[in-house]
N, C-alpha and C positions, 0 to 999 in steps of 0.2 A: 230202605227202600228199594222195593227189586227195578230192572230196569225195565219189564214190563209196565209196572206201574209208572213211572215217568215216563212213558213215552205214552200211555193212556190217557195222563194229566194233560201234556201240552196239547197232544192230538185231539181232545173230546170238543172245544170250539169251532172244530171244520163246518161242522155242518149247522150248529148253530148260525154263527155269521152270516151261513150262505141263506137259512131262512130271514135272519135281519131285512137283511139287502139296502138298509139306508143307516147311516150314522155317522157321527161328529169324529173327528180325530182326538185321539185325547192328547193332552199335553205332555211333554217330557219332563221329566225334575231337572231342577238347575244345575246337578251336578254330571248330567247326563249328554253326550257329544251327538253330533251326527250333522250330516252334510248331506245336501239334494241339487243334484240337478238336471237337467232336461236333454234328452237326447231330441232326433230328427223324428220328426210327426211318422206313426206307422198307421194310422188310420183316420180316413174322414168322407164326410158326406152331407149332405145340404139336409138340414132344418126349416121349420118353420120361422124361425127365430131370423136375422137379418145374417147373422154371420155364424157361416157354418161350425158346427161342433166337430172340434177333431182332437180323434184319440191319439195320446203316446205312453210311453212309459217314462215313469220317471225314478230316478236312481238312489235309493234312500240308504245311506249309509251311516253307520255310527256304534253306540253304544249306551246301554240301559243296563244299568248295575252289572250284574253278571253276565248279559245277554250282548256279544257282539253281533253284527246283522248288517246284511248287506242285499236288497231287494230292489225288484224291476215292480215298479207298484204302478199300475194303468191305469189314467188320467184322463181328462179330458179340458180340452178349453173353447173359447167362443161359445157361441149359438145361446141354448135359451141358460141365465144364471140358477134357477130352480132344478131343472135336472140333471145341469153341470155339476153345482154343489150335493145334490144325491147320491148319484155318481161315485164323485171323490174323496165323501166324507164314508160311503160304506165300503170302500175300499184302503182306505187309510187305516178305519176300523179294525177289519179283518186282518191287515196287519200289524197293528197296536198289540192287536190281543195275544201276537208269539211272542212280543217282545218283553213278557213281563219275566221277572224273574222265579224258578219253579221253588217248592217249599224251602226244598235243602240247599237251595241257590250254589247248584253246581254250574260250574260253566257250559252255554248254552250257546250255539254259533247258528246264524240263521242266514242262511246263502239262496240265491234264486234257483227255482227247481227246475226239474227239466222231466217232461213223461212221455215216456212211447217213442222216445230218442230226439223225438224235433219240439214237442209241445210243449211250450214257454207260457209265460203269463202275457197278458195280451189284453188289450182292447176288443173284444170279438166282434163286436157287431154296432153300428152305428144308422141308426134308421129314423125315418121318422114316426114311426110307433114305438121304438125301444130301443135302449142300448142298455150293451154288455160285456162284461171283462169276467176274466179267470185271472185268481193268483196263484203263482206257483210257487212253493217254500220248499227248500228244502233244511231240514233241521239236523243238528248232531250234538248231545247231551255226554257231559263229560261222561267217559267210562264206560257209555252203552256200547254194545256191540259192533252197531253200526248206526248212519244217520238214518232220516225217513222222511218221505214227502210228504204236504200237506195239499190240500186245495180249499179255496174260498173263491165261490160264484155270486156276481151281483148281476141282476135285472131291473133297470126300471124302466117305468112309462114313459114315452117322452111326452106323455101330451099331461099327466097329472103327478109325474115325478115321484110316484109311489112305487114300491118296488112287484114285482111279479114273480108270486109265487108258483110252485111247480102245481098247486090244486087250482089258481087261479086260470088254466090252459082249458081248462073240461067245462065242457055240460054238467057233468056228476062225474065230481071227483072220484072216487072211487070205481067207478067203470074205465076212467081216462085214465089211472093209475094202475089199474089191471091190465091193461090195453100197452100200456109203456111197457110196464114188466115183461109183456108178452112178445114185446118186439127185439127188448134186450137178450131175452131167450133165444131167439132165433140169430140175433149177433154173435154174442156166444159160443152158438155153435157150430156158426159159420167162420168164426176166426179160430185157429190152431193152439194162438198165444193163448188164449181164454180157455183151453180144456180144464175141467176140471172144479173152475174157478165155480163159487154158488149166483145164481141169480139174486137181485134183492127182492124183499120184500111189497108190496104193492102200500106202501105207507109213506107220505111227506119227507119223515125223517129222512129215508134210506136213501134217496132221490133228490135230496136239495140242491146234490151240485150239480147245475145244467145249464147252459145257455143255449140260444137259439142259432142256427146253421142253416143257409140256404138248403142243405142238403135231409135238414130235419135236427130233432132234438138231441143235442149232443150232452150226454149225463157221464160223469166221471165215477167209476164202479169203484169200491174198494176192492182191493186185490193183492194179493201175496207179494210180501218183499220182494221177491226176484223181481218181480213184473212193474215195479216202482210205486207199487202200492196204491193208485188209482190208475185208471187204464180209461180212455176216453170212448166210452162205444156211441154212435149214431143211429136215430130211430129214424126211418125216413117218415116225411110226411105225410104219404100217402096212408100208410101202417098205422097212424095216429086219425084220419080225416073224418071214421063216425063217431067219436069221441071229443074232438076239438070243438072249444065255446068259438059258437057265429062271430068271424072275422079274427079269430088269433093267429090264424097262420100270418094271417097278411101284416097282423101288429109287429108280430116279432120278425118278419122276415125283408119289410119295405121300410 
């Protein structure tokens, strides 16, 4: 099997799990070994629940068959249990998908990923309307020329505990995705690092890796490996004001 085929098979799920947005963590086989630790709190905010939702990174490491892994998994504690479990389950499911042995049973090493020099896994937003997280992993397949990065994002409605899809953001999804891509094109043109990088098409699958930010919508774009495989681009809320569904900006930022 060619190196490119191995990489494609490992990386195919990045978009799929970003779109799923919610799920339960897979159980490990009895022969697998893993450890979990909880470092200090990284993000917190008050919600409607008695105790506030608090974000942290949970260190996951161990081995599953031919896959050896260590990851910093975005998780929540406190707050509304349904919302918390939806978010935590989605993040765990995203991680578990990259811990499956490949068809050739080659050794795989999964490590924390870093993009754009300092972008790492995090609970990106906790608010009264939504919670969001980003999982970044760096994967090396034995005999491959180099490791590669993958991204999985989760955005959960803090009232319904349902995933918020990219198409949910807009009154008219077609017009909204088109406006988002136009904003991305403007950001690409303004960033020297992205010179020559193609913009995505205005379709949900190519814009599935996103999280809200105070300044705008952050989209993780596939880019050349030399740039880190993915690159976060922020499109200002004002650039999307004409296409956002009523109240959506407030839901995602407060």
